[in-house]
N, C-alpha and C positions, 0 to 999 in steps of 0.2 A: 521564567528563570532559565534558563538557559541550562542543557542534557535532563532536563522533568521535563517527558510529554504531558499530555492530557491526564489530570486525574493523580496526577502527580506521581508514580511512578517513574523511577529513573529511565536513563535509554543508558545510562555504562555500567562497567565498562565494556568496550565494543572488544572483539573477539578478534584479528584479522583473519584468522583463520577459519573460524565460521562463515563471516562474512564472504572468503574467499569460497568456502562448500557450496553457500545458496549461489551464486553468481554463475558456480561451473553447475548445477544443475539447470538453473534454469535456461541456461544455453543450452544444456545438452533436450531440455524438453523441446525445444522453441527451436533448433538444428533440425529441421523433418527424413532430409535427405543425409544428415549424417555426414557431412565432410570438414564440419569446423572454419566454418563461412555461415553465418546468417544474413539471406538473402528480403531485401524489405516486405517480398512477397510472405516468408517465413515469420519474421518481424509480426507483422499486419495480422496474418492467420491465427497466430499465438494469443495474441493484444486480443484479437476475436474470440477465440475460446477461453477467453482469460472474463471475459465483460460478468457473464452469474454472477461466480466469484467475488470482482471487486462488486458489485453493487449489495451482494450481500452483506457482507466488512462494512460497507456506508450504512449501511440498516440498521445493522450492529452497533457502531454507534452511534448515529442518533438517536436508537434507541433506548441506549445509556446516559445520553449530553440530558440533563433535565431543561425541560423545555423552558427559555427564555419569556419573562415575564413581560406584558405587558408595557411599554410606557408609559408612565402618566401624561395625561393630558399637558400640555402648557399654558399656563394662567396667562393672560392677556394684561 
């Protein structure tokens, strides 16, 4: 269903000010030398540093998702 995340919770309303704030915070974290420009090296370093947190979120999501039941064998 459009506008609905897995688990049924709504993704809306989206508040532009919140999105801008989060984007600015992320940019500030990644801009290692605080020159207002993100280089490829800064972006890569930020992604590398963030990998453990991303993996943890994925594991938590998998733990909440019920395991798929095995499919029944096809009858011949």
